[in-house]
N, C-alpha and C positions, 0 to 999 in steps of 0.2 A: 873137782869131780868126785863122785862117790863110786867106789867099786863094790859090786855085790859079790856074793859067793860064787856066782857063775862068771865072774870077771867082766860082765858087761858094764861099761861106763855110762853114767847118767849125768846130765848137765846140771841138775839141781836136785835138792832133797825131795821136792814134790814129785818129780818124775820117778824117783826111786820108790817113794812111799806108794804111789799109785800102782806101780808094778808089783809091789809086795802084797797088795790086797785092795780090791776095789772098795769094800765096805770100810776098811780102815781109812782109806783116802777120803771117803765121804764123811766119816765121823770127824776127821781132822778139819774138813771144810766147815762142818757144822759147828765144831768147837771154836773155830777162828772167825766165824761169821759175825760181823758187826753192821749195824745200820749205817753208820757213817753218813754219806750224802744221799743214800737211797731214801725214797719216800717210804712212809710206813707201809703203804700198800705193797710196794715192791719188796721191801724187807720181809713182810709176812709171806709173800709168794715164795721167796727163796728159802725161808725158814721151813715152810710147809713142805716144799719139794725135798729138801734135804732130810727132814725128819721122816718123811714117807719112804724115801729111798734107803735110809739107814734102818728102817723098821723100828723107829723109836716111838714109844707109846706117848700119845698126846695127853694122857691123863696123869702122867707122872709129875709130881711137884718139881722134880729136877728139870724137866723140860720147860715148865712155866718159868722157873727161875732163870734158866739159860736164855730164854727169849727176853724177859724183862731186863736183865742185866746187860744185854747186848744192844739195847736201844740207845738212842742219843741221850746224853745226860739230862736234858730238860724234860723229856718224856719219862725217862726212867725215874727221876726224882719225884715227879708228880704221882706216878703209880705207887711207888714205895711209900710215900707219905700220905696217900689217900686213906680215908676212913672206910672206903669200900673194899671188901675182900675180893681178891682175884682167885677164884676157886677152880677155874679151868683155863685151858689155853685159849678157848674161844672168848672167855671174859677178858683175858689179857690182850688179845687181838683187838677186840671192840674198844676197850679202854684206850689203847695206844692210838687207834684210828681217831677216836673222839678228841683226845688230847692234841693230836697233830692238827686237826681242824681248828681247835681253839687257838693254838699257837700261830696258825696262819691267819687268824682273824675271820675265818669263814663262819664259825659258830661261836656264840657267846658262852662263856663259862657259867655254870649254875652256881649260885652262891650258897 
């Protein structure tokens, strides 16, 4: 257990962090967000929700990088090695969605 300055005991670090500051807690969640088993659509929804609640700018290259590098390795690798530039978070969202459909066999890849 973690003891804070006011001697209240917390069961886990996440409980303590959330008590210390709501925005800090949200930023931690955003930093630790990974696509994992989520669909690209669900991952984008969570990413957008956290960036909105954290008041993180969508036009920042750091935000785009954060999104791309938290995708599943197969999708991330395709975006990184693509000859098409990802200039906005919307571009990254669209590219990830298209790549996910290609990997699922729903859409054929363009040569």
